[in-house]
N, CA, C and O of each residue as an XYZ file, in Angstrom:
452
protein
N     -50.125    -36.290    -42.778
C     -48.810    -36.065    -43.057
C     -47.889    -36.228    -44.024
O     -47.629    -37.326    -44.516
N     -47.290    -35.042    -44.384
C     -46.197    -35.254    -45.640
C     -44.880    -35.531    -45.034
O     -44.379    -34.965    -44.063
N     -44.271    -36.731    -45.937
C     -42.979    -36.915    -45.466
C     -42.117    -36.495    -46.683
O     -42.213    -37.136    -47.730
N     -41.192    -35.328    -46.564
C     -40.082    -35.022    -47.521
C     -39.098    -35.512    -47.614
O     -38.472    -35.563    -46.556
N     -38.435    -36.107    -48.813
C     -36.774    -36.535    -48.745
C     -35.899    -35.200    -48.724
O     -36.099    -34.174    -49.375
N     -34.702    -35.519    -47.653
C     -34.033    -34.372    -47.438
C     -32.855    -35.137    -48.336
O     -32.485    -36.263    -48.003
N     -32.273    -34.440    -49.526
C     -31.107    -35.061    -50.538
C     -29.892    -34.581    -49.635
O     -28.822    -34.814    -50.197
N     -29.754    -33.970    -48.382
C     -28.502    -33.822    -47.876
C     -28.479    -34.963    -46.534
O     -27.507    -35.713    -46.437
N     -29.454    -35.027    -45.657
C     -29.726    -35.966    -44.970
C     -30.088    -37.093    -44.832
O     -30.176    -37.681    -43.754
N     -30.492    -37.786    -46.543
C     -31.015    -38.375    -47.059
C     -31.637    -39.065    -46.434
O     -31.372    -40.248    -46.223
N     -32.764    -38.343    -45.938
C     -33.810    -39.170    -44.903
C     -35.306    -39.024    -45.199
O     -35.450    -38.049    -45.936
N     -36.222    -39.483    -44.977
C     -37.802    -38.909    -45.045
C     -38.090    -38.320    -44.071
O     -37.789    -38.930    -43.045
N     -38.613    -37.258    -43.909
C     -38.858    -36.243    -42.421
C     -39.970    -35.706    -42.574
O     -40.604    -35.796    -43.626
N     -40.402    -35.016    -41.458
C     -41.971    -34.767    -41.434
C     -41.968    -33.760    -41.844
O     -40.931    -33.131    -41.632
N     -43.258    -32.931    -42.767
C     -43.398    -31.814    -43.280
C     -42.942    -30.435    -42.492
O     -42.552    -29.332    -42.874
N     -43.186    -31.054    -41.182
C     -43.073    -29.623    -40.215
C     -41.904    -29.500    -39.998
O     -41.719    -28.665    -39.112
N     -40.937    -29.963    -40.409
C     -39.245    -29.648    -40.603
C     -39.010    -28.901    -41.942
O     -37.929    -28.399    -42.248
N     -39.771    -28.884    -42.466
C     -39.332    -27.921    -44.083
C     -39.957    -26.585    -43.834
O     -40.668    -26.323    -42.864
N     -39.614    -25.722    -44.846
C     -40.072    -24.391    -45.088
C     -39.951    -24.403    -46.668
O     -38.912    -24.884    -47.122
N     -40.977    -23.887    -47.620
C     -41.310    -23.745    -48.902
C     -40.405    -22.466    -48.983
O     -40.565    -21.586    -48.137
N     -39.180    -22.290    -50.258
C     -38.838    -20.982    -50.228
C     -38.956    -20.451    -51.891
O     -38.036    -19.970    -52.553
N     -40.011    -20.633    -52.224
C     -40.518    -20.321    -53.407
C     -40.020    -21.182    -54.427
O     -39.587    -22.302    -54.159
N     -40.085    -20.359    -56.485
C     -40.062    -21.344    -57.278
C     -38.847    -21.368    -57.428
O     -38.173    -20.386    -57.115
N     -38.192    -22.690    -58.032
C     -36.865    -23.231    -58.401
C     -36.414    -22.626    -59.755
O     -37.168    -22.444    -60.711
N     -34.820    -22.278    -59.712
C     -34.546    -22.270    -61.200
C     -34.788    -20.952    -61.905
O     -34.950    -20.813    -63.117
N     -34.791    -19.913    -60.897
C     -35.091    -18.317    -61.492
C     -33.981    -18.065    -61.810
O     -33.134    -18.386    -60.976
N     -33.560    -17.511    -62.892
C     -32.501    -16.480    -63.369
C     -32.369    -15.233    -63.129
O     -32.835    -14.436    -63.943
N     -31.777    -14.819    -62.089
C     -31.233    -13.453    -61.866
C     -31.222    -12.714    -63.200
O     -31.249    -13.390    -64.229
N     -31.179    -11.176    -63.282
C     -30.839    -10.631    -64.208
C     -28.962    -10.230    -64.107
O     -28.299     -9.984    -63.099
N     -28.582    -10.285    -65.358
C     -27.340    -10.274    -65.528
C     -26.751     -8.984    -64.731
O     -25.845     -8.940    -63.899
N     -27.506     -8.028    -65.223
C     -27.102     -6.060    -64.655
C     -28.267     -5.618    -64.179
O     -28.844     -4.698    -64.758
N     -28.918     -6.346    -62.781
C     -29.954     -5.923    -62.257
C     -29.862     -4.259    -61.926
O     -30.930     -3.679    -61.732
N     -28.745     -3.577    -61.868
C     -28.932     -2.203    -61.684
C     -29.253     -1.598    -63.014
O     -29.378     -0.379    -62.906
N     -29.374     -1.904    -63.860
C     -29.807     -1.517    -65.235
C     -31.248     -1.746    -66.052
O     -31.560     -1.253    -67.136
N     -32.122     -2.747    -65.106
C     -33.105     -2.908    -65.854
C     -33.865     -1.729    -65.264
O     -33.549     -0.801    -64.519
N     -35.267     -2.206    -66.027
C     -36.651     -0.711    -65.660
C     -37.100     -1.326    -64.388
O     -36.639     -2.359    -63.903
N     -38.007     -0.620    -63.917
C     -38.891     -0.694    -62.599
C     -39.575     -1.721    -62.950
O     -39.695     -2.643    -62.143
N     -40.156     -1.793    -64.181
C     -41.064     -3.125    -64.333
C     -40.436     -4.040    -64.377
O     -40.672     -4.921    -63.549
N     -39.366     -4.234    -65.356
C     -38.332     -5.624    -65.553
C     -38.184     -6.167    -63.969
O     -38.611     -7.266    -63.615
N     -37.515     -5.223    -63.081
C     -37.356     -5.586    -61.820
C     -38.504     -6.138    -60.998
O     -38.371     -6.925    -60.061
N     -39.822     -5.566    -61.519
C     -41.054     -6.316    -60.382
C     -41.353     -7.591    -61.007
O     -41.602     -8.578    -60.314
N     -41.344     -7.634    -62.382
C     -41.550     -8.881    -63.409
C     -40.548    -10.104    -62.664
O     -40.911    -11.133    -62.094
N     -39.453     -9.689    -62.849
C     -38.533    -11.032    -62.064
C     -38.440    -11.196    -60.446
O     -37.937    -12.261    -60.086
N     -38.915    -10.161    -59.254
C     -39.000    -10.275    -58.170
C     -40.447    -10.687    -57.726
O     -40.464    -11.320    -56.671
N     -41.452    -10.499    -58.210
C     -42.688    -10.795    -57.965
C     -43.318    -11.426    -58.225
O     -44.241    -11.791    -57.496
N     -43.036    -11.986    -59.783
C     -44.006    -12.877    -60.686
C     -43.561    -13.977    -60.911
O     -42.567    -14.220    -61.595
N     -44.423    -14.936    -60.219
C     -44.136    -16.525    -60.807
C     -45.107    -16.829    -61.388
O     -46.163    -16.205    -61.280
N     -44.883    -18.245    -62.407
C     -45.679    -19.029    -62.899
C     -46.874    -19.705    -62.099
O     -47.939    -19.720    -62.717
N     -46.878    -20.151    -61.090
C     -47.949    -20.705    -60.391
C     -49.107    -21.688    -60.912
O     -50.306    -21.718    -60.633
N     -48.247    -22.562    -61.855
C     -48.892    -23.483    -62.464
C     -49.538    -24.447    -61.935
O     -48.899    -24.831    -60.955
N     -50.768    -25.223    -62.120
C     -51.044    -26.375    -61.740
C     -50.418    -27.700    -62.547
O     -50.165    -27.906    -63.734
N     -50.304    -28.420    -61.448
C     -49.365    -29.342    -61.869
C     -48.036    -29.553    -61.326
O     -47.751    -29.426    -60.135
N     -47.131    -29.925    -62.378
C     -45.075    -30.252    -61.901
C     -44.974    -28.987    -61.838
O     -45.216    -28.153    -62.711
N     -44.518    -28.819    -60.517
C     -43.529    -27.603    -60.597
C     -42.577    -27.781    -59.459
O     -42.703    -28.425    -58.418
N     -41.277    -26.817    -60.057
C     -40.096    -26.893    -59.385
C     -39.897    -25.954    -58.304
O     -40.188    -24.797    -58.607
N     -39.479    -26.140    -57.117
C     -39.595    -25.392    -55.892
C     -38.400    -25.417    -54.927
O     -37.994    -26.559    -54.712
N     -37.677    -24.345    -54.235
C     -36.687    -24.411    -53.333
C     -37.507    -24.645    -52.127
O     -38.597    -24.095    -51.969
N     -36.893    -25.598    -51.134
C     -37.372    -26.087    -49.756
C     -36.162    -25.826    -48.968
O     -34.989    -25.920    -49.329
N     -36.625    -25.497    -47.874
C     -35.611    -25.385    -46.523
C     -35.405    -26.679    -45.779
O     -36.297    -27.457    -46.116
N     -34.648    -27.177    -44.970
C     -34.784    -28.214    -44.015
C     -34.405    -27.625    -42.985
O     -33.292    -27.812    -42.494
N     -35.346    -26.763    -42.473
C     -34.785    -25.654    -41.488
C     -34.895    -26.409    -40.028
O     -34.251    -25.903    -39.109
N     -35.627    -27.518    -39.779
C     -35.433    -28.056    -38.292
C     -34.506    -29.113    -38.893
O     -34.927    -30.107    -38.302
N     -33.514    -29.550    -39.684
C     -32.536    -30.368    -39.691
C     -31.247    -29.881    -40.134
O     -30.430    -29.227    -39.486
N     -31.173    -30.320    -41.411
C     -29.134    -29.742    -41.807
C     -29.550    -28.485    -42.215
O     -28.504    -27.857    -42.378
N     -30.700    -27.601    -42.530
C     -30.758    -26.403    -42.638
C     -30.221    -25.959    -43.941
O     -29.553    -24.928    -44.015
N     -30.494    -26.720    -45.011
C     -29.828    -26.779    -46.547
C     -31.270    -26.248    -46.944
O     -32.375    -26.210    -46.405
N     -30.604    -25.782    -48.393
C     -32.196    -25.444    -49.454
C     -31.349    -26.588    -50.578
O     -30.165    -26.870    -50.763
N     -32.737    -27.067    -51.216
C     -33.033    -28.087    -52.009
C     -33.874    -27.704    -53.131
O     -34.593    -26.716    -53.272
N     -33.681    -28.507    -53.759
C     -34.859    -28.455    -55.129
C     -36.015    -29.394    -54.855
O     -35.744    -30.413    -54.220
N     -37.299    -29.192    -55.254
C     -37.987    -30.425    -55.269
C     -38.979    -30.235    -56.254
O     -39.536    -29.138    -56.289
N     -39.360    -31.287    -57.220
C     -40.298    -31.470    -57.947
C     -41.541    -31.831    -57.406
O     -41.638    -32.903    -56.809
N     -42.589    -31.018    -57.545
C     -44.371    -31.047    -56.597
C     -45.067    -31.201    -57.753
O     -44.841    -30.709    -58.859
N     -46.328    -32.257    -57.237
C     -47.395    -31.954    -58.125
C     -48.192    -31.137    -57.400
O     -48.678    -31.579    -56.359
N     -48.446    -29.908    -57.789
C     -49.192    -28.858    -56.797
C     -50.648    -29.605    -56.631
O     -51.184    -29.545    -55.524
N     -51.235    -30.237    -57.593
C     -52.547    -30.523    -57.143
C     -53.007    -31.733    -56.066
O     -54.112    -31.823    -55.530
N     -52.062    -32.479    -55.924
C     -52.006    -33.648    -55.124
C     -50.911    -33.323    -53.912
O     -51.001    -33.795    -52.779
N     -50.065    -32.600    -54.279
C     -49.250    -32.322    -52.779
C     -48.391    -33.389    -53.112
O     -47.894    -33.781    -52.056
N     -47.919    -34.136    -54.187
C     -46.893    -35.355    -53.685
C     -45.575    -34.669    -54.514
O     -45.478    -34.090    -55.596
N     -44.790    -34.969    -53.642
C     -43.302    -34.789    -53.988
C     -42.734    -36.158    -54.649
O     -42.526    -37.330    -54.335
N     -42.618    -35.328    -55.704
C     -41.933    -36.441    -56.843
C     -40.816    -36.688    -57.112
O     -40.571    -37.709    -57.754
N     -39.738    -35.774    -56.676
C     -38.540    -35.982    -56.468
C     -37.369    -34.782    -55.709
O     -37.376    -33.593    -56.028
N     -36.626    -35.240    -54.905
C     -35.831    -33.830    -54.902
C     -34.516    -33.688    -54.933
O     -34.023    -34.759    -54.579
N     -33.515    -32.730    -55.232
C     -32.425    -33.020    -55.182
C     -31.465    -31.625    -54.729
O     -31.942    -30.559    -54.337
N     -30.445    -31.840    -54.843
C     -29.624    -30.858    -54.434
C     -29.616    -30.071    -54.726
O     -29.720    -30.146    -55.951
N     -29.498    -28.297    -54.172
C     -29.299    -27.106    -54.525
C     -28.564    -26.824    -55.733
O     -27.573    -27.524    -55.523
N     -28.394    -26.357    -56.694
C     -26.974    -25.909    -57.659
C     -27.190    -26.657    -58.730
O     -27.031    -26.167    -59.849
N     -27.521    -27.747    -58.589
C     -28.056    -28.678    -59.648
C     -28.883    -27.959    -60.805
O     -29.591    -26.989    -60.534
N     -28.754    -28.569    -62.391
C     -29.690    -27.899    -63.355
C     -31.010    -28.721    -62.847
O     -31.009    -29.614    -62.000
N     -32.082    -28.234    -63.528
C     -33.326    -28.627    -63.155
C     -33.298    -30.378    -63.855
O     -32.711    -30.752    -64.870
N     -34.204    -31.251    -62.834
C     -33.845    -32.963    -63.010
C     -34.976    -33.163    -63.635
O     -36.077    -32.770    -63.249
N     -34.699    -33.890    -64.796
C     -36.136    -34.727    -65.064
C     -36.736    -35.931    -64.152
O     -36.046    -36.909    -63.865
N     -38.046    -35.779    -63.733
C     -38.652    -36.594    -63.168
C     -38.855    -37.795    -63.865
O     -39.330    -37.930    -64.993
N     -38.474    -38.606    -63.134
C     -38.191    -40.204    -63.750
C     -39.964    -40.443    -64.267
O     -40.891    -39.865    -63.700
N     -40.113    -41.246    -65.244
C     -41.945    -41.383    -65.917
C     -42.604    -40.789    -65.847
O     -43.736    -41.169    -65.550
N     -42.246    -39.146    -66.132
C     -42.593    -38.220    -66.620
C     -42.013    -37.770    -67.501
O     -40.888    -37.339    -67.249
N     -42.662    -37.655    -69.269
C     -41.850    -36.609    -69.990
C     -41.960    -35.168    -70.015
O     -42.775    -34.428    -69.464
N     -40.788    -34.872    -70.909
C     -41.174    -32.887    -70.647
C     -41.714    -32.465    -71.129
O     -41.509    -31.253    -71.198
N     -43.005    -33.087    -71.980
C     -44.062    -32.142    -72.418
C     -45.292    -32.640    -71.318
O     -46.241    -31.911    -71.030
N     -45.125    -33.777    -70.862
C     -46.476    -34.224    -69.910
C     -46.102    -33.292    -68.573
O     -44.991    -32.965    -68.156
N     -47.297    -33.015    -68.107
C     -47.758    -32.443    -67.004
C     -48.815    -33.318    -65.948
O     -50.006    -33.580    -66.120
N     -48.006    -33.630    -64.908
C     -48.505    -34.616    -63.977
C     -49.820    -33.687    -63.251
O     -49.904    -32.466    -63.118
N     -50.502    -34.454    -62.968
C     -51.971    -33.277    -62.402
C     -52.782    -34.963    -62.034
O     -53.203    -35.784    -62.850
N     -52.776    -35.033    -60.564
C     -53.474    -36.279    -59.922
C     -54.413    -35.440    -58.974
O     -54.237    -34.241    -58.760
N     -55.517    -36.261    -58.379
C     -56.072    -35.783    -57.691
C     -55.953    -36.417    -56.158
O     -55.637    -37.607    -56.159
N     -56.128    -35.896    -55.032
C     -55.581    -36.222    -53.468
C     -56.047    -37.426    -53.518
O     -55.285    -38.332    -53.179
N     -57.213    -37.704    -53.887
C     -57.817    -39.147    -53.702
C     -56.938    -40.651    -54.412
O     -56.881    -41.806    -53.990
N     -56.356    -40.017    -55.601
C     -55.417    -40.931    -56.392
C     -53.927    -41.241    -55.653
O     -53.287    -42.285    -55.782
N     -53.593    -40.224    -54.955
C     -52.447    -40.446    -54.152
C     -52.643    -40.510    -52.950
O     -51.608    -40.407    -52.292
N     -53.790    -40.673    -52.235
C     -53.620    -40.696    -50.551
C     -52.263    -41.951    -50.240
O     -51.785    -42.912    -50.841
N     -52.052    -41.258    -48.976
C     -50.896    -42.247    -48.806
C     -49.382    -41.861    -48.762
O     -49.091    -40.881    -48.077
N     -48.488    -42.460    -49.355
C     -47.480    -41.980    -49.643
C     -47.318    -40.948    -50.242
O     -47.437    -40.911    -51.467
N     -46.973    -39.753    -49.431
C     -46.519    -38.313    -50.114
C     -45.062    -37.901    -50.891
O     -44.767    -36.769    -51.275
N     -44.216    -39.149    -51.019
C     -43.015    -38.492    -51.059
C     -42.872    -39.020    -52.833
O     -41.886    -38.696    -53.496
C-alpha cells in the first residue's frame, strides 16, 4: 500500500483515501469560446502521459476533501513531493529541471512517499 502525504492535513495517509484528478498545471485557454473544435479537443482530452517524473492533481476524498498537486514517478509509483493547489509547479528536491526520474519498482520498494 502507498502512503500519500496530504499537504493540508500534514499527514501520511493510505492511498485508499485519495483519488487521482488528472495532470496538474494545465492552462485553460483565455477565450475558450473562440477556439476551434480541434483546439478544444486538444486542450480537453490530450495529455502528455510521460514516463518518469510527472505532476498530477490529487484529492484527499476521504479526509479533508481538498485538491493538491503531487510530483510522482510513474515507473515506480513513488510520490516525490506533494504541495498545495494554486502554487506554481514546484521543483523536486534532488532532481534537476532537465533530469527525469525513472526508477524500477524493485529499487524503491518500501517507503512510497
